[in-house]
N, C-alpha and C positions, 0 to 999 in steps of 0.2 A: 574545533578540535584539530590539532596539527597532526598530520600523518607522517611527519619527518622530523624526528627529534634526535639530534646528536648522531646522525648516521652518515655524515659526509666524509669522514676520514676513511682512508683505505690502507690495507696492509697486503702487499703482494697482489695488488689490483682487486682486493676484496674489501667491501665496506666493512667497517669494524667499529665497535665501541669499546675502547680500552683494549683488552687482551683477546677478545673473542674473534674467532674466524667462523666463516659460514660456508655451507656446502654450495656446490654449483646450482642445485635446484632452488635453494633459498635465495641465492642472488638473482636467479632468473625471474622469480616472482616479484622480488623486491624492486628490480629495475624495470619491470613491465607492468605497472599498475594500471588496470583497466576499469576498476569499479569504485574508485574513490568518489564520494559525493553523498547525496541524500535525497529522500522523498519527503513530501508533506506528511508529518506524523499524524495529522488529523484524518487522513484518508482511511476509510473503513477497511480497505483491502491492503493496507500496509502494516506489517508487524515490525515493531522496533525493539531491539534489545541492547542494553548497555551494561557492561560488566567491567570490573576493575580488580586489580590485584594489589593489596597493600604491601605484598612482599617486594615487588619490583617497581610499582608505580604505573604499570601499563594500564591503559583504559581503552576499551573497544566499544564501538557502536556499529551495529549492523541493522539494515532495514531490508525486509523481504517484501516484494511486490507480488501479490497473488492474483490469479485470475478467478473466474466464477467457479471453477472446479477445484479450488484450493491447490493449484499448481503454481510453483514459483516462476514468474515470468522474468523478473529482473532482481538484482541485488546491488545495494550500495552500502558503503561502509566508511568509517573514519577511525583512525587509530592514533593514539598518543602513546608511543612506545618504541621499542628497539626494532632492529632489522627482523628478528625472528617473529615478533608480534605482527608486524606489517605483512611479512611473507605468509604467515599462517592465515591471516584473514583474506589476503588476496587469493590464496589457493582455495579456501572453502567457498569464497564468493563465486568462483568459476564453477566449482562442483555443484553448487546449489541450483543453478539455473536449469529449469525444466523439471526439477524434482517435485514430488509430492511431499506432504508434511511428514509422512512416515519415513520416506527415503531421506529427508533432511535430518531427521532425528536419529537415523541409523549411522550417520557419519561418526566415525570414532576418532577421538583425539590421537590415539596411538598410531592410526594410519597416516594422519597428517604429520605427526612428529617423525615417523619413520621415513616418509617420502621426502621431507625436508632435511632429514638427517640432523635433527636438533640434538644438541648435547643435553645431558641430564639437567644441567642448570637452566636450559632454555625450553624444556619440554612443557613447562607450565603455560607457555604461549599458546600451544595447541589446545590445552585444557580451557583456556579463556575463550578461544574461538568456538569450541564446542558449547560452552555455557552461554555464549552470546547468541548462538543459533537457537538454543532452547528458550532463552528469554524472549527472542523475537517471535517465535512460534506461539508462546504462551500469551504474548501481548495481542497477537492476531486472533487467537481463539477467544480471548476475553472480549475483544471488540465484537466478534461475531455472535457470541452468546448474549450480548446486550442489545443486539439489533433484532427487536421483535418484529418490526415491520419497517421496511425501508421508506415507505411513504406514509405521511400523516395528513389526514384531511380534517379540517375544522368541521364542527357540527353544522354550521350554516352552509358551508360548501357541500358537505355530504348530502344534506337535505335537497339542495338545489340540483345537484348532479342526479340524484334519484328521480326527481321530478322531470328533468330533461330526458332522462333515459326512457321513462314511461311515455312521454310525449312523442318521442321519435321511434317508439317500438324497438328499442335497442336492447342488447343483452349486456352491455357494459360500455366502457370507454377504453380508448387506446392512448397511451402516452409515448411520445417519441422525442428524440433529441435532434436539434438542428444547430448549425453554426450561427453565432450571433450573441448579442448581449454583452455586457461589460466583462463578464467572466469568460467569454469565449464560446459558451454554449447556451442554448435556450431550449425550453420545453414547449411542446404543443399537445393539445388534447383533441380527441375526436371521438365520434360515436362508432360502436361496433354493432352492426346490424345482423350479422350472421356469424356462426362459429368459425373462427379463423383456422388457418392451416396448423398442422402440428408443429411447425417451426416457431410459432408464437408461444411465449410463456404467459402465464396468468397468475395474478395474486388477488386475494379478496381483502378489501379494507372497508370496514364499517358496512358490510353487505354489498359493496360495489365491486364488481369484477373489473380488474384493470389488466389490459393486455399490453404486451410490450415485446420488443425484440430482445432475446437473451443476451445479445452482445452489449446492450447498454445497461445491464443490471447494476454494475458498479456505480454508474452515474445516477442511479435512482436512490441510493442510500442517502438519507437526509432530506429528501424532497418533502416540501410542505405545499398543500393546495388550499388556498384561501378564497373566499368570496369577497368581491368588492362591488360597491355601488356608488358611483360618483354623481348620481342625480340624472345622468344622461343615459344610463343603462347599467346593467349588471354584467359581471364577467368574473374570470378567475385569475388569480396571481399564483404562479408556480415558482417557488424559490427552493434553494438548496443551502442549508446551513453549513455544509461542508465546503462550499465555495468561498473564495476570498471575498470579503465584503466590498460593495461598490458604494463609496461614500457619496458621490455626486452622480447618481444614475441619470443619464440623458437618453437612454435607448429603450426605456420601459421594459427592461429585462426582469424587473421585479426583485433583483438582488438588493437587499437592504442591509 
């Protein structure tokens, strides 16, 4: 999606499309684009919204990158449209950073339009930006509601893990993330023999307590734990379906 359509002409040193002129604030945002781009739409912590207007042909796409507390860490967008549409999205993308969901939804298109001094003919651009935010938030909420448990353990693996926990007199297992693998990250499992500090988070899957550092929670969404036995011994493969597939794995990262 192109973020620069027919906006190269100038009138009195102002970008213009046809007869339209723009305020200094609109030009400031239009000429200093910081957040054009995108994130992987498949990430569970990314909400994506796409809206368009049949009236003028403008199309906007915004992506919100959330942390574990549902706060917006970063924003990326693409716009096919006029100077006002691009400036509106650039402005809201800056406002959104650090906001909670409620704060993001409280942004009013009237405030955006007034700040940019949009004409009546161009105020619909701020409306599109507002609608795009709402669509991205709804997409994120929908993803979260469908995430019943970020970790899936096969029946065979769960039975083996329970057996090993009993053998080692453990209270559960720990999962952590390290650098490596074809995807850039790899997972390790270990036993937890005593109740960890309050800094550790815990989830229960199939009766197994899994402890982890809260900072890696996003990376646990989509994790699968499987049991394998190659004839020389048994072990576990930990994969994540949200990672890019590794077609010719040579590092035994388990990404298939």
